[in-house]
Structures are given as structure tokens and as C-alpha cells.
C-alpha positions in Angstrom: 68.8 88.4 100.6 72.6 87.4 100.9 74.3 84.4 99.2 74.5 82.6 102.4 70.9 82.6 103.2 70.0 81.9 99.6 72.1 78.7 99.5 70.7 77.5 103.0 67.4 77.9 101.7 68.1 75.9 98.4 69.5 72.9 100.6 67.2 69.8 100.9 67.6 66.1 101.6 68.4 65.5 97.9 70.8 68.6 97.8 72.5 68.5 101.5 74.7 71.6 102.6 78.2 71.4 101.2 80.6 73.0 103.7 82.9 74.2 100.9 80.3 76.1 99.2 78.9 77.6 102.6 82.3 78.9 103.6 82.7 80.5 100.0 79.2 82.0 100.4 80.0 83.4 103.9 83.4 85.1 102.4 81.5 86.3 99.3 78.9 88.0 101.6 81.4 89.7 103.6 83.4 90.8 100.7 80.3 92.5 99.0 79.6 94.2 102.3 83.0 95.6 102.4 83.8 93.9 105.9 87.0 93.8 107.4 86.7 90.7 109.6 84.4 87.5 109.7 83.6 86.0 113.3 82.3 82.3 113.3 81.6 81.4 117.0 79.5 78.6 118.5 77.1 80.1 120.9 74.4 78.3 123.1 72.2 76.8 120.3 73.6 78.2 117.0 76.7 79.1 115.2 76.7 82.9 115.1 78.3 84.3 112.0 79.1 88.2 112.3 80.9 90.7 110.0 82.7 93.8 111.0 81.4 96.7 109.0 83.1 100.2 109.3 84.5 98.9 112.9 81.3 97.7 114.2 80.2 94.0 114.4 76.8 93.0 112.8 75.1 89.6 112.5 75.1 88.1 109.1 73.6 84.6 109.7 73.0 81.9 112.2 73.9 78.2 111.3 73.1 74.7 113.0 75.6 74.0 115.8 76.3 70.5 114.1 78.1 72.3 111.2 80.8 73.7 113.6 83.4 71.0 113.2 82.8 70.7 109.4 83.3 74.5 109.0 86.3 74.7 111.1 87.7 71.7 109.2 87.1 73.4 106.0 88.8 76.6 106.9 91.8 74.8 108.4 92.3 73.0 104.9 92.1 76.3 103.2 94.6 77.7 105.6 97.1 74.8 105.6 96.6 74.3 109.4 96.4 71.1 111.7 93.0 69.9 111.1 92.6 67.5 114.0 94.1 70.0 116.5 91.3 71.8 118.4 92.6 72.6 121.9 95.3 75.1 120.7 95.2 78.5 118.9 96.2 78.3 115.4 96.9 81.0 112.8 97.2 80.7 109.2 97.0 82.4 105.7 94.5 81.7 102.7 95.9 83.0 99.3 93.7 85.1 97.1 91.5 83.0 94.8 88.6 83.9 92.3 86.5 81.3 94.1 85.9 83.9 96.9 86.3 87.2 95.4 90.2 87.5 95.0 90.7 88.4 98.5 93.4 87.1 100.8 92.4 85.8 104.3 94.3 85.9 107.7 92.9 83.0 109.8 92.9 82.6 113.5 91.5 79.9 115.4 90.8 80.2 119.2 89.5 77.3 121.6 86.7 78.0 123.8 84.6 76.0 126.0 82.0 75.6 123.6 84.4 75.0 120.5 86.7 76.8 118.3 86.1 80.5 117.5 87.2 81.5 114.3 88.1 84.9 112.8 89.0 85.7 109.4 90.7 89.1 108.6 89.8 90.0 105.0 92.6 91.8 102.9 91.7 92.9 99.1 95.1 93.6 97.5 93.3 94.8 94.4 91.4 97.6 96.1 94.0 98.8 98.5 95.8 102.1 97.7 98.2 103.7 100.0 97.9 107.4 99.2 98.0 109.8 102.0 95.7 112.3 100.5 92.9 109.6 100.5 93.2 108.7 104.3 90.9 111.5 105.2 93.5 113.4 107.5 92.6 117.0 108.5 94.2 119.5 106.2 96.6 120.7 108.9 97.5 117.2 110.1 98.4 116.2 106.5 100.7 119.1 105.9 102.5 118.7 109.2 102.8 115.0 108.7 104.2 115.6 105.2 106.7 118.0 106.6 108.0 115.6 109.0 108.4 112.9 106.4 110.5 115.4 104.6 113.1 115.5 107.4 116.1 113.4 106.9 116.2 112.2 110.6 114.0 111.7 113.5 111.4 109.4 115.0 107.8 109.6 114.0 105.2 107.5 116.2 101.8 106.6 115.5 99.5 105.5 118.3 95.9 104.3 118.6 93.9 101.1 119.1 93.9 98.0 117.0 92.2 98.6 113.9 92.4 102.5 113.9 94.5 102.7 110.7 97.9 103.0 111.9 99.5 100.4 109.4 97.6 101.9 106.4 98.9 105.2 107.4 102.5 104.0 107.8 102.3 102.2 104.5 100.9 105.5 102.8 103.8 107.3 104.4 106.4 104.8 102.8 104.6 105.0 99.4 104.9 108.8 99.7 108.5 108.7 100.1 109.0 106.3 97.2 107.0 108.4 95.0 109.0 111.6 96.0 112.5 110.1 95.7 112.2 107.2 93.6 115.3 104.8 93.4 117.4 107.5 95.2 116.3 106.5 98.6 116.8 103.1 100.7 113.7 102.1 102.7 113.5 99.0 104.9 110.8 97.7 107.3 110.7 95.2 110.2 107.2 94.0 110.7 105.0 91.4 112.3 103.5 90.4 110.0 104.2 92.0 106.5 100.5 92.9 105.6 101.1 94.1 102.1 104.0 93.9 99.8 105.1 97.4 98.8 107.3 98.2 95.7 111.0 99.3 95.9 111.0 98.7 99.8 112.9 95.8 101.5 110.2 94.3 104.0 111.3 91.6 106.6 109.0 89.7 108.7 110.0 88.7 112.4 110.2 85.0 113.4 110.6 84.9 117.3 110.6 81.0 117.0 113.8 81.5 115.1 115.1 84.2 117.3 114.6 86.7 114.4 113.2 89.3 116.8 112.8 93.1 116.3 116.0 93.9 118.1 118.1 91.4 116.4 116.6 92.6 113.0 117.2 96.2 113.8 120.7 95.7 114.8 121.5 93.8 111.4 119.5 96.4 109.4 121.5 99.2 110.7 124.3 97.7 108.8 122.4 97.7 105.5 122.7 101.6 105.1 119.0 102.4 105.2 117.8 106.1 105.2 114.3 105.3 106.2 113.5 102.5 108.7 109.8 101.3 109.4 109.4 99.4 112.7 106.0 97.5 112.9 105.8 98.2 116.6 107.8 99.3 119.5 107.2 96.7 122.3 110.2 96.5 124.4 113.0 98.5 125.8 115.5 97.1 123.4 113.5 97.9 120.4 112.7 101.3 121.8 116.5 102.1 122.4 117.5 101.2 118.9 114.8 103.2 117.3 115.6 106.2 119.3 119.3 105.8 118.6 118.5 105.3 114.9 116.4 108.4 114.9 119.5 110.5 116.4 121.8 109.2 114.1 120.6 110.2 110.7 117.7 108.0 110.0 114.2 108.7 109.5 112.4 106.2 111.8 108.4 105.5 111.6 106.8 103.1 114.1 103.7 102.5 116.2 103.5 102.3 119.8 100.5 101.7 122.2 99.5 104.6 124.3 96.4 106.2 125.6 97.3 109.6 124.2 99.8 111.5 121.9 101.5 112.9 125.0 101.4 109.6 126.8 103.9 108.3 124.4 106.5 109.8 126.2 105.7 108.4 129.7 105.5 105.0 127.8 109.0 105.3 126.4 110.5 106.7 129.7 109.0 103.5 131.4 111.0 101.6 128.9 114.2 103.3 130.3 114.8 105.7 127.6 116.1 109.0 128.9 114.1 112.1 128.5 117.1 114.0 127.1 117.2 111.3 124.3 113.2 111.3 123.6 113.3 115.1 123.3 115.8 115.1 120.6 114.8 111.8 118.8 111.1 112.1 118.5 109.9 114.6 116.0 106.0 113.9 116.1 103.4 111.9 117.4 100.3 111.0 115.4 97.2 109.6 117.1 94.7 107.9 115.0 91.1 106.8 115.3 88.6 105.6 112.5 85.1 107.2 112.5 82.1 106.0 110.5 80.8 108.8 108.1 77.2 109.6 107.4 75.6 107.8 104.5 75.0 110.2 101.6 72.1 108.2 100.2 69.9 109.0 103.4 71.5 111.9 105.2 69.1 114.5 106.3 69.4 117.7 108.2 68.9 117.3 112.0 68.7 119.5 115.0 71.4 119.7 117.6 70.8 117.6 120.7 71.4 118.5 124.2 74.9 117.1 124.4 76.0 119.1 121.4 74.4 122.3 122.5 76.4 121.8 125.7 79.7 121.1 124.0 79.5 123.8 121.3 78.7 127.7 121.6 75.3 128.7 120.1 77.0 131.0 117.5 78.9 128.2 116.2 75.9 126.0 115.9 73.9 128.5 114.1 76.5 128.1 111.2 76.8 124.4 111.3 75.5 121.8 108.8 74.2 118.9 111.1 73.2 115.6 109.3 72.2 112.3 110.3 71.5 109.3 108.3 68.0 107.8 108.4 68.9 104.5 107.4 68.5 102.9 104.0 69.2 99.8 102.1 72.6 101.1 100.9 74.1 101.5 104.5 72.1 98.4 105.8 70.0 100.8 107.9 73.0 101.9 109.8 72.9 105.6 108.7 76.6 105.5 108.0 78.6 104.5 104.8 82.4 104.1 105.1 84.9 105.6 107.5 87.6 108.3 107.5 90.4 109.2 110.0 90.2 111.3 112.9 93.7 112.5 114.0 95.7 114.4 116.6 99.2 115.6 115.6 101.6 116.5 118.2 105.0 118.1 117.0 107.8 118.3 119.2 109.1 121.8 119.2 111.6 123.6 121.5 108.9 124.5 124.1 107.6 120.8 124.3 111.2 119.5 124.3 111.8 121.5 127.5 108.6 120.1 129.1 109.8 116.6 128.3 113.1 117.2 129.8 111.6 118.5 133.0 109.6 115.1 133.0 106.4 116.7 133.3 103.3 114.5 133.7 101.4 113.5 130.5 98.5 115.9 131.3 100.9 118.9 131.4 102.6 117.7 128.3 99.1 117.5 126.5 98.4 121.1 127.7 101.7 122.4 126.5 101.0 120.7 123.1 97.5 122.3 122.9 99.0 125.7 123.8 101.4 125.1 120.8 98.6 124.9 118.4 97.6 121.1 118.7 94.2 120.2 117.8 92.9 117.3 119.9 90.8 114.2 118.7 87.8 115.8 120.4 88.2 119.2 118.7 88.7 117.4 115.3 85.7 115.2 115.9 83.5 118.3 116.8 84.7 119.8 113.3 83.4 116.7 111.5 80.1 116.8 113.3 79.6 120.5 112.7 80.4 119.9 109.0 77.9 117.1 108.7 80.4 114.4 108.0 79.4 112.3 111.0 77.5 112.6 114.2 78.2 113.4 117.6 77.0 109.9 118.8 79.8 108.4 116.6 82.5 110.7 117.7 81.7 109.8 121.4 81.5 106.2 120.6 85.1 106.2 119.2 86.4 108.5 121.8 84.6 107.2 124.9 88.2 106.2 126.4 89.6 109.5 125.4 87.1 112.0 126.9 
């Protein structure tokens, strides 16, 4: 039984529910479950409280609807938001406190027809290490990524959906550079927002309301003599142009960009009016990231290949495979999975790919060229994980449904 349920059961007419205690219980339960987010949303007849565990939403508890205003009011006070404003979105931050497990919270309120939906993103600064070796990258991807980071210039781009680990990977890359070079290197970042404060790195947070935008910050930053520049996200043509120019003029630039695939990054940048000859020279590599759940070690058991796996993998490969599936246990909350690891696709821009970019080949053709040059796709690396027993085919297909 979780803390929230225990507290609700202890309530009575003599001891009515205290909303502050209830909110603390919700947060403590989420932290103990290693959740990344808490969703509090008014449904037809209840307040649904769900937590995101390893990327999947699961119900924690249902609360009476008449508590909604009190819950919202308490969380707004904690996040220093306007308590009486209910018809506009609001965002805030709750500093770490021992009262709810020492975690920091990023709070978002969004008005719906039934009331405000609240999402709390959980950050635990105590249990967050940015070590490249701990991210779960495939060995060939890790070696290639470290090699690209050792170059004095160029543009390294990371792509993937929200929550796929891009920011963690970039912070790990910056930490790697600090550990390798110490005080002999100048690193600067422009972010929205700054999620964690890193040692020996100048981090800046943009403020569009004050006209401190990505382009303005980057133009000023270029006069700060940085060797490494991290850009939170390339969103517009002006930011893209500055990032490409910086990568061409002796700076190592690391950034993220939304694209459906590694090869699709080039089409996205060309649509931002970046010339192919600039892209082919500036971009040194593109890393696509996804996060997949790993099989629970407590309840993992051997399993036979299903029809989909037999169709995807040759019989001789299946014979030597170690297929495992979690049966479900209290440790993994009967999900069969415990924790997540990275699934990657690393595209390196070599001479052959540069020529293909200069010819403005379509995305699918660029993808084929990269594969011919030795790139392992997300699907191929996912199958490797399945055959080694790290995860299941169902999980790989769930995460890569949009990519297959």
C-alpha cells in the first residue's frame, strides 16, 4: 500500500484530509516509484493521479473531485504561482525540500473544460550523474560519439522525441569534456530552461519575454571566446544559421533538433534555408535517441520466440539468442520491466555522405547511404537488445512504432 492510500484511509470526520499532507504523500509515492512525472487531472467523476514510470503512465490513485481546487491551490502556493488564476496556463518551480524527498519539481498548469490539469516533472539532483558510460549506449555508438567530441570543431546534433534522453546525453557529453580538459577549455550553453547546474560551465537561460532569445544569446556568446557551445534546441532559421557558422569557424557545437530520423535532420535544416554545402561541411554527426524499458532481473524467465520475431530474424540467429521476458513481480509493479536504457542510431558524416548531401538526395536515399557506410539503425540495435535478453520485441516495437 502506498503512502497516499494509507493517508486517505486514515482520514475521518475527526481527522479530515489536510491537502498539504496529501500533496506530500503523492510526491513521496512518485519519488519512491522512480517516476519522472506526476499527472493530476479531473476526469468525469474523480481526480485521476497517474505517474510516468519508465516512460509509461500508470494510475497511482483516484481522489474525490471536490479536492481539485484545494490541490491546485496548494501546488500553486508551493510553486509561487497566481492562486486565483485558473483560465490561463501557468508554469513554476518548486525548490528541493526534505519534506517531499529532496526532489525539485517543475510545475505546469493547463486549463481544461473540467478544470486545471497539473503536471509535475520530478528532478532529483542527488541521484543524477552525467556519465557517458552509464547511459547504456551501444559500444560502437559510444566510441563514435566520444571520437566526435574530441574534434575541435563541427556540429553534433541529437534528435528524438520529447523524453528520449537528449538533454541527459548532452549534459553527459559536456561533463566528459570538462573531465577530459579541466580548466583549459571554455564551455558555454544557451538553454530553455537550464535543467541542471553543471560545474565549470557557463549556462544561460533564454527569456523571450525580455527579448533574450536563442539568436541574440548566440550572437553575444560568440564574442565570449567559447571553444564548446551547447544550444538547447535549434528551432528557427536564425539559430540554425548561427550554429552552422559556429561549427565551421573553429567551435564544437552540440545541439538538439526535432526530426523523424537521423537522415531527416538534413532536410529539416535545408528547409530552414541552410545551404547543403554548408551542412555537408559543418555537421559531423547526428545521434538519434530513444529510451526502452529493460527486462526486470527479478522475474525474468526464458521465453520462446514469437511469430513476429521469427519473421524478423533468421532461424540460425535465433538459435543462439537469449530471449527473456519478465513474468511480473512486486519489484517491477507487475510490469515485467525495471529501468530504462538508451537505444541509438549514430550517423557520421563522411566524404561519401557529404557528396550525397551536396546532391540534395532525399532522406530515404541519405539513410541508405549511411547504412552502406556502416550505420546501425534503431531497429537493428533494438533487435540486438532483444536477442541478448535485455528487453522484449514488444517493447522495441512500442518505442519504434513511428520509425518502422
